Phi, psi and omega in degrees: 000131182234125182234138178249130177245145172253122180247138174250129180215167180261135174271142184297329177284108187295340181291341181271356180057217179260132179237130179283148175242144175250122181245126179253123183234157174210179184062064181284128176267103186293331182291317182258358180056047180229151170268133183273344184216130171264116186284312181200152173235116182240124177283155177300131185285115174244080183272164179296336177295325182275341181267126180286325187200141170245125183269104185291337181295310184263353181060033177252151174278132182248113184268009186293137169230104189299342182274343189234286196225173181286152182298325181296317181295317181292321179296322180295328178296326179290333184273356181274000000 
């Protein structure tokens, strides 16, 4: 049995905002309601290809794309 959970957590580096994690677990113990094995933990991919710009002055990730959409909307797409 393989179950995927999406966890939202805060990264200590505030410039990264909130990044979702995908945790894949298996071997569910129904009696104790625990997963016996964590198969993998994969962070949401934020590659340089997906980032339009990194602002080195403020050390913040800048999701702006002047041709298309607002930064808030684009950032939310990364968190899904």
